[in-house]
Structures are given as C-alpha cells and as structure tokens.
C-alpha positions as CSV (number, residue, x, y, z in Angstrom):
1,X,-18.1,3.1,-1.5
2,X,-17.7,0.8,1.2
3,X,-15.8,1.0,4.9
4,X,-14.2,-1.9,4.6
5,X,-11.0,-0.8,2.2
6,X,-10.0,1.9,4.5
7,X,-7.9,0.5,6.5
8,X,-6.0,-1.2,2.8
9,X,-6.4,1.6,0.5
10,X,-5.5,4.4,3.6
11,X,-3.6,2.7,6.1
12,X,-1.4,5.6,7.3
13,X,-4.3,8.0,7.2
14,X,-8.4,7.8,7.4
15,X,-7.0,3.8,8.4
16,X,-6.2,5.3,11.2
17,X,-8.8,7.7,12.0
18,X,-12.3,5.1,10.6
19,X,-13.3,2.0,12.6
20,X,-13.0,-0.6,9.8
21,X,-16.6,-3.0,8.6
22,X,-18.6,-1.1,11.2
23,X,-21.2,1.0,9.1
24,X,-24.6,1.8,9.3
25,X,-26.1,1.0,5.7
26,X,-29.9,3.3,4.4
27,X,-30.8,1.5,1.3
28,X,-33.5,4.6,-0.6
29,X,-33.4,2.3,-3.8
30,X,-31.2,4.2,-6.3
31,X,-29.3,6.3,-3.2
32,X,-27.7,5.6,0.3
33,X,-26.8,6.7,4.1
34,X,-24.1,5.1,5.4
35,X,-22.4,6.1,8.8
36,X,-19.5,5.1,9.9
37,X,-17.8,5.3,13.0
38,X,-14.4,7.6,14.1
39,X,-12.1,5.5,16.9
40,X,-12.1,8.5,18.5
41,X,-15.9,7.5,19.1
42,X,-14.4,4.6,21.4
43,X,-15.2,6.9,24.6
44,X,-18.7,6.9,24.5
45,X,-18.4,2.6,24.7
46,X,-17.9,3.5,28.7
47,X,-19.7,6.8,29.6
48,X,-23.5,8.4,28.2
49,X,-22.9,11.2,25.6
50,X,-26.3,12.0,27.2
51,X,-27.7,15.1,24.6
52,X,-24.1,15.3,23.1
53,X,-24.2,15.6,19.6
54,X,-22.1,12.5,18.8
55,X,-21.3,14.1,14.7
56,X,-17.7,14.8,15.3
57,X,-17.4,11.0,15.9
58,X,-18.4,9.8,12.5
59,X,-18.1,10.5,9.0
60,X,-21.7,10.0,6.9
61,X,-21.5,8.9,2.8
62,X,-24.3,9.6,0.9
63,X,-24.5,7.7,-2.5
64,X,-25.4,9.2,-5.0
65,X,-25.4,6.7,-7.8
66,X,-25.1,5.9,-10.4
67,X,-21.3,7.1,-10.1
68,X,-20.6,9.9,-7.2
69,X,-20.5,9.8,-3.3
70,X,-20.8,12.7,-1.1
71,X,-19.2,12.7,2.3
72,X,-19.2,14.9,5.3
73,X,-16.6,14.9,7.8
74,X,-16.4,15.7,11.0
75,X,-15.3,19.0,10.9
76,X,-17.9,20.6,8.9
77,X,-16.2,20.1,5.4
78,X,-18.0,18.0,2.2
79,X,-16.2,15.7,-0.1
80,X,-18.2,15.6,-3.8
81,X,-15.8,12.0,-5.1
82,X,-17.3,11.2,-8.8
83,X,-16.2,8.7,-10.9
84,X,-16.6,8.4,-15.1
85,X,-15.1,5.9,-17.2
86,X,-12.4,6.9,-19.2
87,X,-13.6,8.5,-22.9
88,X,-11.4,6.1,-24.7
89,X,-10.3,3.3,-22.6
90,X,-12.9,1.0,-20.9
91,X,-9.7,-0.1,-18.3
92,X,-9.7,2.9,-16.8
93,X,-11.8,5.8,-15.3
94,X,-11.3,8.8,-13.7
95,X,-11.4,10.3,-10.0
96,X,-12.7,14.0,-9.7
97,X,-13.5,15.2,-6.2
98,X,-14.8,18.3,-4.5
99,X,-13.7,19.9,-1.5
100,X,-16.2,22.1,-0.1
101,X,-15.0,23.6,2.7
102,X,-16.3,25.9,6.0
103,X,-14.8,29.8,5.5
104,X,-11.1,30.0,6.9
105,X,-12.8,32.3,9.6
106,X,-14.9,29.5,11.2
107,X,-11.6,26.6,10.7
108,X,-9.9,29.1,12.8
109,X,-6.5,28.6,11.3
110,X,-4.8,31.5,9.8
111,X,-3.8,32.5,5.9
112,X,-0.6,31.0,6.3
113,X,-1.3,27.2,8.4
114,X,-3.8,26.5,6.1
115,X,-1.6,27.3,2.6
116,X,1.4,25.7,4.4
117,X,-0.7,22.8,5.4
118,X,-1.8,22.1,1.8
119,X,1.6,21.9,0.5
120,X,2.3,19.5,2.9
121,X,-0.4,17.1,2.5
122,X,-2.3,17.3,-1.0
123,X,0.8,16.4,-3.2
124,X,0.9,13.0,0.0
125,X,-2.1,11.7,-0.6
126,X,-3.1,11.9,-4.5
127,X,-0.7,8.5,-4.9
128,X,-2.4,6.7,-2.2
129,X,-6.1,8.6,-4.1
130,X,-4.5,7.2,-7.5
131,X,-4.1,4.1,-6.5
132,X,-7.3,3.4,-4.4
133,X,-9.4,5.1,-7.9
134,X,-7.6,1.9,-10.4
135,X,-8.3,-0.6,-8.2
136,X,-11.7,0.0,-7.5
137,X,-12.4,0.8,-11.1
138,X,-10.5,-2.7,-11.9
139,X,-12.8,-4.6,-9.2
140,X,-16.1,-2.7,-10.8
141,X,-15.5,-4.2,-14.0
142,X,-14.8,-7.3,-13.0
143,X,-17.9,-7.3,-11.0
144,X,-20.9,-5.9,-14.0
145,X,-21.0,-9.1,-15.6
146,X,-22.0,-11.1,-12.8
147,X,-25.7,-11.1,-12.7
148,X,-26.0,-13.3,-9.3
149,X,-25.3,-10.6,-7.3
150,X,-27.5,-8.2,-8.2
151,X,-30.0,-8.9,-5.7
152,X,-27.4,-10.2,-3.1
153,X,-28.4,-7.9,-0.4
154,X,-27.2,-9.8,2.5
155,X,-24.1,-9.4,3.9
156,X,-24.2,-6.7,6.2
157,X,-20.4,-5.0,5.5
158,X,-20.7,-5.8,1.8
159,X,-24.6,-3.8,1.6
160,X,-23.6,-0.7,0.2
161,X,-21.6,-2.0,-2.4
162,X,-24.6,-5.2,-3.4
163,X,-27.1,-1.5,-3.2
164,X,-24.1,-0.7,-5.9
165,X,-24.6,-3.3,-8.4
166,X,-28.3,-3.6,-7.5
167,X,-29.3,-0.4,-9.3
168,X,-26.2,-0.6,-12.3
169,X,-27.7,-3.9,-13.2
170,X,-30.9,-1.8,-13.6
171,X,-29.0,0.7,-15.3
172,X,-27.6,-1.8,-17.6
173,X,-30.9,-3.5,-18.6
174,X,-32.5,-0.5,-19.0
175,X,-35.0,-0.9,-16.3
176,X,-34.3,2.6,-14.2
177,X,-33.9,5.9,-15.2
178,X,-30.7,7.7,-15.3
C-alpha cells in the first residue's frame, strides 16, 4: 500500500533492501501504480546507468482496488496480496498471498536448494505478515469513517494511501461500481 511502513513492519527483511518513504505514484482512478527504489539503485547516483534496465533495482506495486496489490519483485516473481474482512468479526481480516514465480530452471537453483530455502524462510516470515495485516486493517477501519480524508491528495509520501481512501469513500457512498 505504501512504502513508509517497510522500515517498521519489515526491519530485518524488506527494510534492509527497499528505500523507505521514496516512491513514485501514478493515479489511474480506481487503480494506481507505485514504484519503490531498492537500496541497490544507489550505485547509479554517482554513475550513469546508460541504457541499462533499472528494473532489477525497483519494486513495482499495482493497486487493484478495492482490496488487492500486485507486486513485481526484481527477480521477476510476483506477489498478489488480497485483503478481505473476516466473515463474522469486523475487528479481524484475512490476507491471502499468492506467489507467481519463474520456473525452477530459470532461477538457476536446484530443487534441493529451493526446498531448503523454503523451509528456512517460509515459517519465519508468517509472524511478520500476520502482525502487519492486523495493524493495517486496524488503521483502515479507524480511518474509513473520516470524510475529510477522501479529497486529500497533497502529501507525496502518502498519496497511494490517499488514493485508496478516495476510492474507498466512493465505494462506501455508492458512487463507483464494485
């Protein structure tokens, strides 16, 4: 949704790789595209990249409002995050994460290496996802009723969040088709 939370929610993982609070945002009405530079791009501050593809140095995010974000990571895998309210408890929500990855052959890894890395990395990332999801949902529930936020798009660091609130307000007011 935004990149300013990364250093706080993911300090030992993504926070080490992605610049916090630096992002371009393109507003497409109901949807938006965000590009966040990774820290590896810093080498090009002093050196001209020429015709080099800078794709490996950024993470692209696409809001697919009202409740999904599609991320393209530099290794060309994609993450589709979908947030849904809990069916019975308005104080809870669920995040579904779907990964689209290149074939094993394209990764240069062996089947054994991917299975070892999955066992080591997979379980350790889930507590972070669970904590992040509940904090994000609590913040959204608190902010939704605030009618003054709907038209606000001034702060560059929060423009993607403001797009979300603008479009959410339209949905809640019945102005936009779901």
